[in-house]
C-alpha positions as CSV (number, residue, x, y, z in Angstrom):
1,X,-45.7,-3.4,-80.5
2,X,-48.5,-2.2,-78.0
3,X,-47.4,-2.2,-74.8
4,X,-51.1,-3.4,-74.0
5,X,-52.6,-6.8,-75.0
6,X,-56.3,-7.5,-75.6
7,X,-58.1,-9.3,-72.6
8,X,-61.1,-10.7,-74.2
9,X,-64.3,-10.9,-71.6
10,X,-64.8,-13.9,-69.3
11,X,-68.0,-14.1,-71.0
12,X,-66.1,-15.8,-74.0
13,X,-65.4,-18.6,-72.1
14,X,-67.7,-21.9,-72.9
15,X,-68.8,-24.0,-70.4
16,X,-66.2,-26.9,-71.3
17,X,-63.4,-24.7,-70.6
18,X,-65.1,-23.4,-66.9
19,X,-65.3,-27.3,-66.9
20,X,-61.4,-27.6,-67.7
21,X,-61.0,-24.2,-65.2
22,X,-62.7,-26.3,-62.4
23,X,-60.3,-29.3,-62.9
24,X,-57.6,-27.0,-62.1
25,X,-59.6,-25.9,-59.0
26,X,-60.4,-29.4,-57.8
27,X,-56.5,-30.8,-57.8
28,X,-55.4,-27.0,-56.4
29,X,-57.9,-27.7,-53.6
30,X,-57.5,-31.6,-53.0
31,X,-53.2,-30.3,-52.9
32,X,-53.8,-29.1,-49.7
33,X,-53.4,-32.0,-47.9
34,X,-49.8,-31.8,-48.5
35,X,-49.2,-28.1,-48.3
36,X,-47.6,-26.6,-45.2
37,X,-50.6,-24.6,-44.0
38,X,-52.8,-27.7,-43.7
39,X,-49.9,-30.2,-42.0
40,X,-48.9,-26.9,-39.9
41,X,-52.0,-27.5,-37.8
42,X,-50.9,-31.0,-36.8
43,X,-47.2,-29.8,-35.9
44,X,-47.9,-28.9,-32.1
45,X,-49.3,-32.7,-32.1
46,X,-47.0,-34.2,-34.0
47,X,-43.8,-32.7,-32.1
48,X,-45.4,-33.4,-28.8
49,X,-45.9,-37.4,-30.0
50,X,-42.8,-38.0,-31.4
51,X,-40.5,-35.6,-29.0
52,X,-39.4,-33.2,-31.0
53,X,-38.3,-29.3,-30.8
54,X,-39.5,-27.1,-33.5
55,X,-36.1,-26.9,-35.1
56,X,-35.9,-31.2,-35.4
57,X,-39.1,-31.6,-36.4
58,X,-39.0,-28.6,-39.2
59,X,-35.8,-30.6,-40.1
60,X,-37.5,-34.1,-40.9
61,X,-40.0,-32.1,-43.0
62,X,-37.5,-30.3,-44.9
63,X,-35.6,-33.3,-45.3
64,X,-38.7,-34.6,-46.5
65,X,-39.5,-31.8,-48.8
66,X,-36.1,-31.5,-50.8
67,X,-36.4,-35.1,-51.7
68,X,-39.7,-34.5,-53.4
69,X,-37.8,-31.5,-55.0
70,X,-35.5,-33.7,-56.3
71,X,-38.3,-36.5,-57.4
72,X,-39.9,-33.5,-59.4
73,X,-37.1,-32.1,-60.8
74,X,-36.2,-35.9,-62.5
75,X,-39.9,-36.5,-63.7
76,X,-42.3,-33.7,-64.0
77,X,-41.6,-33.7,-67.3
78,X,-44.5,-36.5,-67.5
79,X,-46.8,-33.7,-68.1
80,X,-45.8,-32.9,-71.6
81,X,-46.4,-37.1,-72.1
82,X,-49.5,-37.9,-70.3
83,X,-52.8,-36.9,-69.9
84,X,-53.7,-34.6,-66.8
85,X,-56.7,-37.1,-65.8
86,X,-54.3,-39.7,-65.9
87,X,-51.5,-37.5,-63.6
88,X,-54.1,-36.6,-61.1
89,X,-55.7,-39.8,-60.4
90,X,-52.3,-41.5,-59.9
91,X,-51.3,-38.2,-57.4
92,X,-54.9,-38.4,-55.8
93,X,-54.5,-41.6,-54.9
94,X,-51.0,-41.4,-53.9
95,X,-51.7,-38.3,-51.1
96,X,-55.1,-40.1,-50.1
97,X,-52.4,-43.2,-49.3
98,X,-49.3,-41.1,-47.8
99,X,-52.6,-39.4,-45.4
100,X,-53.8,-42.8,-44.5
101,X,-50.5,-43.9,-43.4
102,X,-50.1,-40.7,-41.3
103,X,-53.2,-41.9,-38.8
104,X,-50.9,-45.4,-38.3
105,X,-47.4,-43.5,-38.2
106,X,-45.4,-44.3,-35.0
107,X,-41.9,-43.5,-35.4
108,X,-39.8,-41.0,-36.9
109,X,-38.3,-42.6,-40.2
110,X,-41.7,-43.6,-41.1
111,X,-42.9,-40.2,-40.4
112,X,-40.5,-38.7,-42.6
113,X,-41.1,-41.0,-45.5
114,X,-45.0,-39.6,-45.1
115,X,-44.2,-36.5,-45.4
116,X,-42.5,-37.1,-48.2
117,X,-45.0,-38.6,-50.0
118,X,-47.7,-35.8,-48.9
119,X,-45.1,-33.1,-50.0
120,X,-44.5,-34.8,-53.4
121,X,-47.9,-35.9,-54.4
122,X,-49.9,-32.9,-52.8
123,X,-47.9,-29.9,-52.3
124,X,-45.6,-30.8,-55.5
125,X,-47.6,-32.6,-58.4
126,X,-51.0,-31.7,-58.2
127,X,-50.4,-28.0,-58.5
128,X,-47.9,-29.0,-61.3
129,X,-50.3,-31.0,-63.2
130,X,-52.8,-28.1,-62.8
131,X,-51.1,-25.4,-63.5
132,X,-49.4,-27.0,-66.6
133,X,-52.9,-27.8,-68.3
134,X,-54.2,-24.4,-67.4
135,X,-50.7,-22.5,-69.2
136,X,-51.0,-24.9,-72.5
137,X,-54.5,-25.0,-72.7
138,X,-55.7,-21.2,-72.5
139,X,-53.8,-18.5,-74.3
140,X,-55.9,-15.0,-74.0
141,X,-57.0,-16.7,-71.0
142,X,-53.9,-18.1,-69.4
143,X,-53.9,-15.1,-66.6
144,X,-56.8,-15.7,-65.6
145,X,-57.0,-19.4,-66.0
146,X,-54.3,-20.0,-63.1
147,X,-56.0,-17.2,-61.2
148,X,-59.2,-19.0,-61.1
149,X,-58.2,-22.7,-60.9
150,X,-55.5,-21.5,-58.1
151,X,-58.8,-20.4,-56.0
152,X,-59.1,-24.6,-54.7
153,X,-56.0,-23.5,-52.5
154,X,-58.0,-20.0,-51.6
155,X,-60.6,-22.4,-50.7
156,X,-58.8,-24.9,-49.1
157,X,-56.7,-22.1,-47.1
158,X,-60.1,-20.5,-45.9
159,X,-61.9,-23.4,-44.2
160,X,-59.3,-26.1,-43.4
161,X,-56.9,-24.8,-40.9
162,X,-59.9,-23.8,-38.8
163,X,-62.0,-26.9,-38.9
164,X,-58.7,-28.9,-38.1
165,X,-58.1,-27.0,-35.4
166,X,-61.4,-26.8,-34.4
167,X,-61.6,-30.8,-35.1
168,X,-58.7,-31.4,-32.7
169,X,-60.7,-30.2,-29.8
170,X,-62.8,-33.4,-30.2
171,X,-60.8,-36.1,-32.2
172,X,-57.4,-37.2,-32.2
173,X,-55.1,-36.2,-35.1
174,X,-55.0,-39.6,-36.4
175,X,-58.5,-39.6,-36.7
176,X,-58.0,-35.9,-38.9
177,X,-56.1,-37.8,-41.0
178,X,-58.0,-40.8,-41.8
179,X,-60.5,-38.5,-42.9
180,X,-58.8,-36.7,-45.2
181,X,-57.6,-39.7,-47.0
182,X,-61.3,-40.8,-47.1
183,X,-62.5,-37.3,-48.4
184,X,-59.9,-37.6,-50.9
185,X,-60.3,-41.0,-52.4
186,X,-64.8,-40.7,-52.2
187,X,-65.1,-36.9,-53.2
188,X,-62.3,-35.4,-54.7
189,X,-61.2,-38.4,-57.1
190,X,-65.1,-38.7,-58.8
191,X,-64.6,-34.9,-58.8
192,X,-61.3,-34.7,-60.9
193,X,-62.5,-37.4,-63.2
194,X,-65.7,-36.0,-64.4
195,X,-64.3,-32.5,-64.5
196,X,-61.1,-33.8,-66.9
197,X,-63.3,-36.4,-68.7
198,X,-62.9,-33.9,-72.6
199,X,-59.8,-31.9,-72.4
200,X,-59.0,-29.8,-75.4
201,X,-56.6,-32.2,-76.4
202,X,-57.9,-35.3,-75.9
203,X,-58.5,-38.9,-77.6
204,X,-62.9,-37.3,-78.3
205,X,-61.9,-33.9,-78.8
206,X,-59.7,-34.8,-81.6
207,X,-61.8,-37.6,-83.1
208,X,-64.7,-34.7,-83.0
209,X,-62.0,-32.5,-84.7
210,X,-62.4,-29.7,-82.3
211,X,-60.1,-27.1,-82.5
212,X,-59.1,-24.8,-78.9
213,X,-61.1,-21.7,-79.0
214,X,-58.3,-20.2,-76.9
215,X,-55.4,-21.6,-78.5
216,X,-53.0,-19.6,-79.7
217,X,-53.3,-17.5,-83.4
218,X,-51.3,-20.2,-84.9
219,X,-51.6,-24.3,-83.6
220,X,-48.0,-24.6,-83.5
221,X,-46.3,-24.8,-79.8
222,X,-43.8,-22.1,-79.1
223,X,-40.4,-22.2,-77.8
224,X,-39.5,-25.7,-79.1
225,X,-35.2,-24.9,-78.7
226,X,-36.4,-24.4,-74.8
227,X,-35.3,-28.1,-73.6
228,X,-34.7,-28.6,-69.9
229,X,-31.2,-28.4,-70.2
230,X,-31.2,-25.1,-72.2
231,X,-33.5,-24.0,-69.6
232,X,-30.8,-24.7,-66.9
233,X,-28.1,-23.0,-68.8
234,X,-30.1,-19.4,-69.6
235,X,-28.6,-17.5,-66.8
236,X,-32.4,-15.9,-66.8
237,X,-34.3,-18.8,-65.7
238,X,-32.0,-18.6,-62.3
239,X,-32.7,-14.7,-61.9
240,X,-36.5,-15.7,-62.5
241,X,-36.0,-18.5,-60.2
242,X,-34.9,-16.2,-56.8
243,X,-38.2,-14.7,-57.1
244,X,-40.1,-17.9,-57.8
245,X,-39.3,-19.2,-54.7
246,X,-39.7,-16.5,-52.0
247,X,-43.4,-16.8,-51.5
248,X,-42.9,-20.3,-50.8
249,X,-40.5,-20.2,-48.8
250,X,-41.8,-17.5,-46.7
251,X,-45.3,-18.5,-47.0
252,X,-44.3,-22.1,-45.4
253,X,-41.9,-21.1,-42.7
254,X,-44.8,-18.5,-41.1
255,X,-47.6,-21.0,-41.4
256,X,-45.3,-23.9,-40.3
257,X,-43.8,-22.3,-37.5
258,X,-47.7,-20.8,-36.2
259,X,-46.8,-22.7,-32.8
260,X,-43.8,-20.7,-32.0
261,X,-45.0,-17.3,-34.0
262,X,-48.6,-16.9,-31.6
263,X,-46.4,-18.2,-28.4
264,X,-44.1,-15.2,-29.2
265,X,-46.6,-12.8,-29.6
266,X,-48.8,-14.0,-27.3
267,X,-51.5,-14.6,-29.1
268,X,-53.7,-17.5,-29.1
269,X,-54.0,-20.4,-31.9
270,X,-57.8,-20.7,-32.7
271,X,-57.8,-16.6,-32.8
272,X,-55.0,-17.2,-34.8
273,X,-56.4,-19.2,-37.6
274,X,-59.9,-17.9,-36.6
275,X,-58.6,-14.8,-39.4
276,X,-57.3,-16.9,-42.3
277,X,-60.9,-16.6,-44.1
278,X,-60.0,-13.0,-44.1
279,X,-56.5,-14.0,-45.8
280,X,-58.5,-16.1,-47.9
281,X,-61.5,-13.7,-49.5
282,X,-58.3,-11.0,-49.9
283,X,-56.1,-14.0,-52.1
284,X,-59.4,-14.4,-54.1
285,X,-60.0,-10.8,-55.3
286,X,-56.3,-9.7,-55.8
287,X,-56.2,-13.0,-57.6
288,X,-58.9,-12.4,-60.5
289,X,-57.2,-8.9,-60.8
290,X,-53.4,-9.7,-61.2
291,X,-55.1,-12.8,-63.7
292,X,-56.7,-10.1,-65.9
293,X,-53.6,-8.0,-65.5
294,X,-51.3,-11.0,-66.8
295,X,-54.0,-10.9,-69.5
296,X,-53.3,-7.7,-70.4
297,X,-50.1,-6.3,-69.7
298,X,-48.1,-9.8,-69.7
299,X,-46.4,-11.8,-66.5
300,X,-43.1,-10.2,-66.5
301,X,-44.3,-6.3,-66.2
302,X,-46.0,-7.4,-62.9
303,X,-42.7,-9.3,-61.5
304,X,-41.6,-6.1,-60.1
305,X,-44.4,-5.6,-58.1
306,X,-45.9,-9.0,-56.7
307,X,-43.7,-9.3,-53.8
308,X,-43.9,-6.0,-52.6
309,X,-47.3,-7.3,-50.5
310,X,-45.0,-9.8,-48.7
311,X,-42.2,-7.6,-48.1
312,X,-44.3,-5.9,-46.6
313,X,-46.3,-8.1,-44.4
314,X,-43.0,-9.2,-42.9
315,X,-42.4,-5.6,-41.9
316,X,-45.9,-5.9,-39.9
317,X,-44.7,-9.2,-38.5
318,X,-41.4,-7.6,-37.1
319,X,-43.0,-4.7,-35.2
320,X,-46.6,-5.3,-34.1
321,X,-47.7,-7.3,-31.4
322,X,-51.4,-6.8,-31.1
323,X,-53.7,-9.0,-31.7
324,X,-55.2,-6.8,-34.8
325,X,-51.8,-7.1,-36.6
326,X,-53.2,-10.8,-37.7
327,X,-56.2,-9.8,-39.9
328,X,-53.4,-7.1,-41.3
329,X,-50.7,-9.4,-41.9
330,X,-52.8,-11.8,-43.6
331,X,-54.8,-9.2,-45.7
332,X,-51.5,-7.9,-46.5
333,X,-49.5,-11.5,-47.1
334,X,-52.6,-12.6,-49.4
335,X,-52.0,-10.1,-52.0
336,X,-48.7,-11.5,-52.7
337,X,-49.9,-15.0,-52.5
338,X,-52.9,-14.1,-54.6
339,X,-50.6,-12.7,-57.5
340,X,-48.3,-15.0,-57.7
341,X,-49.7,-17.7,-59.1
342,X,-51.5,-16.2,-62.0
343,X,-47.7,-14.1,-62.4
344,X,-45.2,-16.8,-61.6
345,X,-47.6,-18.8,-63.3
346,X,-47.8,-17.1,-66.6
347,X,-44.4,-16.5,-66.6
348,X,-42.5,-19.8,-67.5
349,X,-44.5,-20.0,-70.8
350,X,-44.1,-16.1,-71.5
351,X,-40.2,-17.0,-71.5
352,X,-39.8,-20.4,-72.6
353,X,-42.9,-21.1,-74.6
354,X,-45.5,-24.0,-74.7
355,X,-43.7,-26.9,-76.5
356,X,-41.8,-28.1,-73.2
357,X,-44.5,-25.9,-71.1
358,X,-44.0,-29.0,-68.5
359,X,-40.7,-29.6,-68.5
360,X,-39.6,-25.8,-67.7
361,X,-42.4,-26.1,-64.8
362,X,-41.1,-29.0,-63.3
363,X,-37.9,-27.5,-62.8
364,X,-39.4,-24.1,-61.4
365,X,-41.9,-26.5,-59.5
366,X,-38.8,-28.2,-57.9
367,X,-37.2,-24.7,-56.8
368,X,-40.3,-23.8,-55.2
369,X,-40.5,-26.9,-53.4
370,X,-36.8,-26.9,-52.5
371,X,-37.6,-23.1,-50.9
372,X,-40.8,-24.3,-48.7
373,X,-38.2,-27.1,-47.6
374,X,-35.8,-24.4,-47.0
375,X,-37.9,-22.1,-45.3
376,X,-39.0,-23.9,-42.8
377,X,-35.9,-25.4,-42.0
378,X,-33.1,-22.6,-42.1
379,X,-36.2,-20.5,-39.9
380,X,-36.3,-23.4,-37.0
381,X,-32.5,-23.7,-37.1
382,X,-32.4,-19.9,-36.1
383,X,-35.5,-20.7,-33.7
384,X,-33.7,-23.1,-31.6
385,X,-30.7,-20.9,-31.5
386,X,-32.7,-18.2,-29.9
387,X,-33.4,-15.9,-32.7
388,X,-36.9,-15.9,-33.0
389,X,-39.5,-15.4,-36.2
390,X,-40.2,-12.4,-35.3
391,X,-36.8,-10.9,-35.4
392,X,-36.3,-13.1,-38.6
393,X,-38.8,-10.9,-40.2
394,X,-36.6,-7.6,-41.2
395,X,-34.5,-10.1,-43.6
396,X,-37.1,-11.3,-44.9
397,X,-38.5,-8.1,-46.0
398,X,-35.4,-6.7,-47.2
399,X,-35.2,-9.9,-49.4
400,X,-38.5,-8.9,-50.8
401,X,-37.5,-5.6,-51.9
402,X,-34.0,-6.5,-52.8
403,X,-35.8,-9.0,-55.5
404,X,-38.2,-6.6,-56.4
405,X,-35.8,-3.8,-57.5
406,X,-33.9,-6.7,-59.5
407,X,-37.0,-7.5,-61.8
408,X,-37.0,-3.8,-62.0
409,X,-33.6,-3.3,-63.4
410,X,-34.3,-6.6,-65.7
411,X,-37.6,-5.0,-67.7
412,X,-35.6,-4.5,-70.7
413,X,-34.6,-7.9,-71.2
414,X,-37.6,-9.3,-70.0
415,X,-39.5,-7.6,-73.0
416,X,-36.8,-8.8,-75.5
417,X,-37.3,-12.6,-74.4
418,X,-41.2,-12.4,-74.5
419,X,-40.8,-10.7,-78.2
420,X,-38.8,-13.3,-79.4
421,X,-41.4,-15.7,-79.0
422,X,-44.0,-13.7,-79.2
423,X,-43.4,-10.8,-82.0
424,X,-47.2,-9.5,-81.8
């Protein structure tokens, strides 16, 4: 078996295929309303209004996110049963309603419910729908389709944090959330409807007798025996989920506690968010490269390296305080965030096939959402105990390097599993 798979040029993608990728982009961009990077911009205002400490707000955030992870684990397989267009509309409306509710929230119980809705619809379901569709609809271009669709998140992280911190100078935090709700309904909902209007497995395509130009060599879905229950009994899944959970946990805590972080470092929060575009640009470049590498070499072969930049970024945060640390930290961290969607997104199809890809991905998404809950919660508890984020970074770096070493050892086993599903 060749160690290198064919990686066709992007010129082979049709306009209709680019439309499908565009739908993934729109859904991941819309998901920013429920992502920690966005919500963290309101951390200080929300804590001040409800008189919460870092640890207390992180605890509420963790609780809401944990419940969303549990729900995703139970119902995430709806992506195997219903169309992305139908599910995308439901989740966009749900996210818009919770954003609108945030503009009126006045007690911590309702706050927790609103955070739950944001995390479930935004951070959980919208990316899950997008990435499941890309994994199912693309084969030779799977890595790059996942990478390009994930750029919706990259575009959001480049623009939105600075826009929000600037808007909060003249608008109240409640006004900003009301604007978010309106944007989701007036702008994002019509775009998703348009871009998802003619998918390869839709009724119109089937009526025309269309054949997906990037389907597998056989039209049969793979991995039929890998159901939700069999995946949960597979020891390899639990080892893979450790790495998949790492970036959501670490990326979330660094951005959720950015008010604490800039205070420890002596930075200005506006200066910090002003550097986010460099993180986004780096993420885009690395995402495109990693998508190409996944299509050429397979995702499992990149597992030993995709967390190394995250570990290095943690070391940088642990050791340096100068303002130049901000762009260096964000650039190196972006190398990891750029690789993760393509590598982890394609990994589940390589290891477990495409028959139950929605169910398998829902388990992975639930684990990643859980990690994004545990990260801020655990870190916030340490902060309240007097262990600041700078000191914590030493442990986070060591964890990244340990997981990378584990995946290097697992390479022969991963290769055998890939060969079982795809003997080419």
